[in-house]
C-alpha positions as CSV (number, residue, x, y, z in Angstrom):
1,M,-41.1,-1.7,14.5
2,T,-39.6,-4.2,17.2
3,T,-37.6,-6.4,14.7
4,L,-36.1,-5.7,11.6
5,R,-37.2,-8.4,8.8
6,E,-35.6,-9.0,5.5
7,E,-37.8,-7.0,3.5
8,D,-37.3,-4.0,6.1
9,V,-33.5,-4.7,5.5
10,D,-33.7,-4.5,1.6
11,R,-35.7,-1.5,1.8
12,L,-32.7,0.1,4.1
13,R,-30.3,-0.9,1.9
14,R,-31.9,0.6,-1.1
15,D,-32.2,3.8,0.9
16,T,-28.1,3.4,1.2
17,P,-26.5,3.8,-2.1
18,G,-23.0,3.0,-1.0
19,T,-24.2,-0.5,0.0
20,D,-24.0,-1.2,-4.0
21,E,-20.3,-0.3,-4.0
22,V,-18.8,-1.5,-0.9
23,V,-19.0,-3.8,2.0
24,H,-18.9,-1.2,4.6
25,L,-17.7,-2.3,7.9
26,N,-16.2,0.9,8.9
27,N,-19.7,2.0,10.9
28,A,-17.8,2.9,14.1
29,G,-15.6,5.2,11.9
30,S,-17.7,6.8,9.9
31,A,-21.4,5.1,8.6
32,L,-22.7,5.2,5.1
33,P,-25.5,7.7,5.1
34,P,-28.8,7.0,3.7
35,R,-30.0,8.9,0.8
36,Q,-32.5,11.3,2.6
37,V,-29.4,12.6,4.3
38,T,-27.2,13.7,1.4
39,D,-30.4,14.7,-0.2
40,T,-31.4,17.3,2.7
41,V,-27.5,18.5,2.8
42,L,-27.0,19.2,-0.6
43,D,-30.5,20.4,-1.4
44,Y,-30.0,23.0,1.4
45,L,-26.5,23.6,-0.3
46,R,-28.0,24.4,-3.5
47,E,-30.2,26.7,-1.8
48,E,-28.0,28.6,0.0
49,S,-26.1,29.2,-3.5
50,V,-29.1,30.8,-5.1
51,R,-30.5,32.6,-2.2
52,G,-27.6,33.7,0.3
53,G,-26.6,31.9,3.6
54,Y,-28.5,34.1,5.9
55,E,-31.7,34.2,3.8
56,T,-31.5,30.8,3.4
57,A,-31.0,30.3,7.0
58,A,-33.7,32.5,8.1
59,A,-36.4,30.5,5.4
60,H,-35.9,27.3,7.3
61,S,-35.3,28.6,10.8
62,D,-38.6,26.2,11.8
63,R,-36.8,23.2,10.2
64,I,-33.2,24.1,12.3
65,R,-35.2,24.8,15.4
66,G,-36.8,21.3,14.7
67,V,-33.5,19.5,14.9
68,Y,-33.5,20.1,18.7
69,D,-36.6,18.7,19.0
70,S,-35.5,15.3,16.9
71,I,-32.3,15.2,19.1
72,A,-34.6,15.5,22.3
73,G,-36.4,12.7,21.3
74,F,-34.0,10.5,20.3
75,L,-32.1,10.9,24.0
76,G,-35.5,11.3,25.7
77,A,-34.5,14.7,26.5
78,D,-35.8,18.1,26.2
79,A,-35.1,20.4,23.4
80,A,-33.7,22.9,25.6
81,D,-31.2,20.5,26.9
82,I,-29.5,19.9,23.7
83,S,-26.5,21.9,22.3
84,V,-25.8,21.0,18.6
85,T,-22.0,21.2,17.3
86,D,-19.8,20.4,14.9
87,S,-18.6,17.0,16.5
88,A,-18.5,14.9,19.3
89,T,-14.9,16.1,20.6
90,R,-16.5,19.6,20.6
91,S,-19.2,18.3,22.6
92,W,-17.4,17.0,25.3
93,Q,-14.9,19.3,25.5
94,A,-17.3,21.8,25.9
95,V,-18.4,20.4,28.9
96,F,-15.3,19.1,30.4
97,Y,-13.6,22.4,30.2
98,A,-16.1,24.4,31.8
99,F,-15.5,22.3,35.1
100,R,-13.4,24.1,37.7
101,F,-10.7,21.7,39.5
102,S,-8.8,22.4,42.1
103,P,-5.4,21.0,43.8
104,G,-6.5,16.8,45.1
105,D,-9.6,17.2,43.1
106,R,-10.2,13.7,42.0
107,I,-11.3,12.7,38.2
108,L,-12.4,8.9,37.9
109,T,-12.4,7.3,34.4
110,G,-12.5,3.8,33.2
111,R,-9.3,1.5,31.7
112,A,-11.5,1.5,28.1
113,E,-11.1,5.4,27.8
114,Y,-10.8,7.2,24.5
115,A,-7.1,9.1,24.3
116,S,-8.7,12.3,23.5
117,N,-10.7,12.3,26.7
118,A,-7.4,10.9,28.5
119,I,-5.3,13.8,27.2
120,A,-7.8,16.3,28.4
121,Y,-7.9,14.6,31.6
122,L,-4.3,14.5,32.1
123,Q,-3.8,18.3,30.5
124,I,-6.5,19.6,33.5
125,A,-4.6,17.2,35.7
126,R,-0.9,19.2,35.2
127,R,-2.5,22.6,34.7
128,T,-4.3,22.5,38.2
129,G,-2.8,19.8,40.5
130,A,-6.3,17.6,40.2
131,V,-5.8,13.9,39.8
132,V,-6.7,11.2,37.5
133,E,-7.5,7.6,38.6
134,V,-8.5,4.8,36.4
135,V,-11.4,2.4,37.9
136,E,-10.7,-0.9,37.7
137,D,-12.2,-3.6,35.4
138,D,-14.1,-6.6,36.6
139,E,-13.6,-9.9,35.5
140,S,-15.9,-9.6,32.4
141,G,-13.6,-6.8,31.2
142,Q,-16.1,-3.8,31.9
143,L,-15.9,-0.9,34.5
144,D,-16.0,-2.3,38.2
145,I,-19.1,-0.9,39.9
146,A,-17.8,-2.1,43.3
147,D,-14.2,-0.4,42.7
148,L,-15.9,2.8,41.5
149,E,-18.2,3.1,44.8
150,R,-15.1,2.5,46.9
151,R,-13.3,5.2,45.3
152,L,-16.1,7.8,46.1
153,D,-15.2,10.8,48.7
154,D,-15.6,14.4,48.5
155,K,-12.9,14.9,46.5
156,V,-14.3,13.2,43.9
157,K,-15.6,16.1,41.2
158,L,-16.4,14.3,37.9
159,I,-17.0,10.4,37.3
160,A,-16.4,10.5,33.2
161,I,-16.5,7.5,31.2
162,T,-16.6,6.2,27.4
163,H,-19.7,4.1,26.8
164,V,-18.7,1.9,24.0
165,P,-14.8,2.2,23.3
166,T,-12.9,2.1,20.4
167,Q,-11.2,-1.2,21.4
168,G,-12.8,-4.6,22.6
169,G,-16.3,-4.3,21.6
170,L,-17.4,-3.5,25.2
171,I,-20.5,-1.9,26.5
172,N,-20.0,0.0,29.8
173,P,-22.7,-0.4,32.2
174,A,-23.4,3.1,31.8
175,E,-26.3,3.1,33.7
176,E,-25.0,1.6,36.9
177,V,-22.5,4.2,36.8
178,G,-25.2,7.0,36.7
179,A,-27.3,5.2,39.5
180,I,-24.0,5.1,41.7
181,A,-23.2,9.4,40.4
182,E,-26.5,10.4,41.3
183,R,-26.9,9.3,44.5
184,A,-23.4,10.0,45.7
185,G,-23.9,13.7,44.1
186,I,-21.2,13.9,41.5
187,P,-21.2,15.0,37.9
188,F,-21.5,12.1,35.5
189,L,-20.1,12.6,31.9
190,L,-20.6,10.2,29.5
191,D,-19.1,9.8,25.8
192,A,-21.4,8.2,23.8
193,C,-19.8,8.7,20.7
194,Q,-19.8,5.4,19.7
195,S,-23.2,4.4,21.3
196,A,-25.6,6.8,20.1
197,G,-26.9,5.4,16.8
198,Q,-26.6,2.1,17.8
199,L,-28.0,1.3,21.4
200,D,-31.3,2.5,22.2
201,L,-30.3,5.8,24.6
202,D,-32.4,7.6,27.2
203,V,-30.8,9.9,29.5
204,R,-33.7,9.4,32.2
205,R,-32.4,5.8,32.2
206,L,-28.9,6.6,32.3
207,R,-29.1,9.5,35.0
208,C,-26.0,11.1,33.3
209,D,-25.5,14.8,33.7
210,A,-24.1,15.5,30.2
211,L,-23.9,13.0,27.0
212,S,-21.5,13.5,24.5
213,A,-22.4,12.1,20.6
214,T,-21.3,12.2,17.1
215,G,-23.4,12.3,13.7
216,R,-21.0,10.5,11.6
217,K,-21.0,7.1,13.1
218,Y,-23.8,4.8,13.9
219,V,-26.6,7.8,13.6
220,R,-25.4,7.8,9.9
221,G,-25.2,11.5,9.7
222,P,-22.9,14.0,8.1
223,R,-19.4,14.4,9.1
224,G,-18.7,17.8,10.9
225,T,-21.9,17.3,13.0
226,G,-22.3,16.7,16.9
227,F,-24.6,16.7,19.4
228,L,-24.7,17.2,23.5
229,Y,-27.1,17.0,26.4
230,T,-26.9,18.4,29.6
231,H,-29.1,18.0,32.5
232,P,-30.0,21.5,34.1
233,R,-28.5,20.7,37.1
234,L,-25.0,20.8,35.7
235,R,-25.7,23.8,33.3
236,E,-26.6,25.8,36.0
237,R,-23.1,24.9,37.9
238,L,-21.0,25.6,34.4
239,Q,-19.6,28.6,32.8
240,P,-18.2,27.5,29.7
241,A,-14.8,28.0,29.0
242,M,-15.7,29.9,25.6
243,L,-18.5,32.5,24.8
244,D,-19.6,34.3,22.2
245,L,-22.7,36.5,20.8
246,Y,-24.7,33.4,20.3
247,S,-23.8,31.7,23.8
248,A,-24.3,35.0,25.8
249,T,-25.8,38.4,25.5
250,W,-23.7,41.5,25.8
251,T,-26.4,43.3,28.3
252,A,-24.2,46.3,28.9
253,P,-20.9,47.5,28.5
254,T,-19.3,45.5,31.2
255,E,-22.0,42.9,31.7
256,F,-23.2,39.8,29.9
257,E,-25.4,37.0,30.4
258,I,-25.3,33.5,29.6
259,A,-27.8,31.7,27.9
260,L,-29.9,29.5,30.4
261,D,-30.3,26.5,27.9
262,G,-28.3,24.3,25.7
263,T,-26.9,27.1,23.2
264,R,-24.4,28.4,26.3
265,F,-22.7,25.3,24.9
266,E,-22.7,26.3,20.9
267,T,-21.2,29.5,19.1
268,W,-23.0,31.3,16.3
269,E,-21.1,30.0,13.3
270,R,-22.3,26.5,11.9
271,N,-23.3,24.6,8.7
272,Y,-26.7,24.7,8.6
273,G,-26.9,22.2,5.6
274,L,-24.9,19.4,7.9
275,V,-27.3,20.0,11.1
276,L,-30.5,19.9,8.9
277,G,-28.4,16.4,7.6
278,L,-27.9,15.6,11.2
279,G,-32.0,16.0,12.0
280,A,-32.6,14.0,9.3
281,A,-30.2,11.1,10.5
282,V,-32.0,11.0,13.4
283,D,-35.5,11.2,12.3
284,Y,-34.3,8.0,10.0
285,A,-32.9,5.9,12.7
286,Q,-36.1,7.2,15.0
287,R,-38.2,5.8,11.9
288,T,-36.3,2.2,11.7
289,G,-36.6,2.0,15.5
290,L,-33.7,2.4,18.2
291,Q,-35.0,-1.2,19.7
292,A,-34.7,-2.7,16.1
293,I,-31.4,-1.3,15.4
294,E,-29.6,-2.6,18.7
295,E,-31.2,-6.0,18.5
296,R,-29.8,-6.4,14.7
297,V,-26.3,-4.7,15.5
298,T,-25.8,-6.8,18.4
299,A,-26.9,-10.3,16.6
300,L,-24.5,-9.3,13.4
301,A,-21.3,-8.6,15.8
302,A,-22.1,-11.8,17.5
303,R,-22.3,-13.9,14.6
304,L,-19.6,-12.1,13.2
305,R,-17.1,-12.8,16.3
306,A,-18.5,-16.5,16.4
307,D,-17.2,-17.1,12.7
308,L,-13.9,-15.4,13.3
309,E,-13.0,-17.2,16.2
310,Q,-13.3,-20.5,14.1
311,I,-10.5,-19.3,12.1
312,P,-7.0,-20.5,13.2
313,G,-4.4,-18.0,13.9
314,V,-7.1,-15.2,14.4
315,T,-8.0,-13.9,17.9
316,V,-10.9,-12.2,18.5
317,H,-10.1,-9.1,21.5
318,D,-13.7,-8.5,22.4
319,Q,-14.6,-8.5,26.2
320,G,-17.7,-7.2,28.8
321,K,-21.1,-8.8,30.0
322,R,-22.9,-7.1,27.0
323,K,-20.9,-6.4,23.5
324,S,-21.3,-3.9,21.1
325,G,-21.4,-3.6,17.5
326,I,-17.6,-3.3,17.4
327,V,-15.7,-6.4,16.4
328,T,-11.9,-6.1,17.4
329,F,-9.5,-9.1,15.7
330,S,-5.9,-9.5,15.1
331,V,-4.2,-12.4,12.6
332,A,-1.1,-14.0,14.2
333,G,2.1,-13.1,12.5
334,I,0.6,-10.1,10.1
335,D,0.2,-6.4,10.8
336,A,-3.2,-5.0,11.2
337,A,-2.3,-2.7,8.8
338,D,-1.8,-5.3,6.1
339,V,-4.7,-7.1,7.0
340,R,-7.1,-4.0,6.6
341,E,-5.3,-3.5,3.3
342,R,-6.2,-7.2,1.8
343,L,-9.7,-6.4,3.0
344,A,-10.0,-3.1,1.4
345,A,-8.5,-4.8,-2.2
346,A,-12.0,-6.7,-1.8
347,K,-14.0,-3.7,-1.2
348,I,-14.5,-4.5,2.2
349,N,-14.1,-1.5,4.5
350,T,-12.8,-1.7,8.1
351,S,-10.3,0.4,10.7
352,I,-7.2,-0.4,12.7
353,T,-7.2,0.5,16.4
354,R,-3.5,0.9,18.0
355,P,-2.5,1.1,21.5
356,T,-1.9,4.8,21.6
357,S,-5.9,4.9,21.3
358,Y,-6.0,3.3,24.8
359,Q,-3.0,3.4,27.0
360,F,-4.8,2.9,30.2
361,D,-6.4,-0.4,29.1
362,Q,-2.6,-1.3,27.3
363,E,-1.1,-1.3,30.8
364,V,-3.1,-4.5,31.7
365,R,-4.0,-6.4,28.6
366,R,-0.8,-5.4,26.0
367,L,-3.2,-6.0,23.0
368,P,-1.6,-5.9,19.5
369,G,-2.9,-3.4,16.8
370,M,-6.5,-4.9,15.9
371,V,-8.4,-4.8,13.1
372,R,-11.9,-3.2,13.6
373,A,-15.0,-4.2,12.2
374,S,-18.2,-2.5,12.9
375,V,-21.5,-3.8,11.9
376,H,-25.0,-1.4,11.2
377,Y,-28.0,-3.2,10.4
378,Y,-27.8,-2.5,7.0
379,N,-25.1,-5.1,7.1
380,T,-26.0,-8.7,5.8
381,E,-24.4,-12.2,6.9
382,D,-23.3,-12.6,3.2
383,E,-21.5,-9.3,4.0
384,L,-19.8,-11.1,7.2
385,R,-19.0,-14.1,4.8
386,A,-17.3,-11.9,2.6
387,L,-14.9,-10.9,5.8
388,T,-14.5,-14.0,7.0
389,E,-13.5,-15.2,3.7
390,V,-10.4,-13.0,3.3
391,V,-9.5,-13.4,6.8
392,D,-9.4,-17.1,6.8
393,K,-7.2,-16.9,3.6
394,L,-4.8,-14.7,5.3
395,A,-4.5,-16.9,8.4
């Protein structure tokens, strides 16, 4: 499918019971799952409750292994390169904390970096003497490729950026960053938490060494799920910060061997109902068509930005040469939390984002607290109008 037609959207909405209850424009927080995902999780849990946890997992072992194949196809990877985790944070940290930094080693990141990642950089810098450097933005607001190239030397040990940040609607130029990192032989860690499921991702095109993502956002999977891609060239260099009997094998009283594939970043215990729900969500996105999803999400967000920009007193804060399905805005004289509450009273779900989530960006842009409306392919233009009507009355 290359384009989602009106009848396709109607069908997708019928698969999404939540669209009968709310206007859900908080997809960058946690999207509404299709019933196929919810049914998968609940059916498994019901079976587990009468059959037993170990026994149910054994009975569905082929389906569980199939989740790795689904995620691999979703990213253009091999199944051996995939790890299934309980969150994007766990995925990202599994790679980042496996690096061994020394005094003077440099970590390059972007100005739009998310708080959780930045806190991890700063912690490791304090612990090891490594240095965190923020690459500047270009005139469009995206990461400046020329500035990145100027900073490269043999002390740069990692390039790590957020693909689609929490603020500003930006899509960072990940493919260009990947090409630069590959040429320089520097590992490239891509946080795809908010791009997976809304953009057509391919790790071969991105040339990243690692990519982390969540199930609950644009993938439309259950909360408590995440996944990780690692290229073999990176895995063979990294020893995970934590191991157990699943990620490694105890081969002798004083010896162990770490798994060669993506399981080295996993642990034994997990909720297999959620894992299967994640697989169902990935399969659903694949059937819908990632290019079609990206096309519709981009178009809906562009429409919402244009409509909001026509309202006096409203400022849209999005930037970048290429923009995502996240639309951030503020209303003059009204706190973002109050705007969100008024929208919620009209059964319109949004979220807010504040400077504590993007301090590197805040140094330059001095942004106010912002309302974040994030669209997905099951949203409609009528739902966008419902939001702008409420905002217009407030403004």
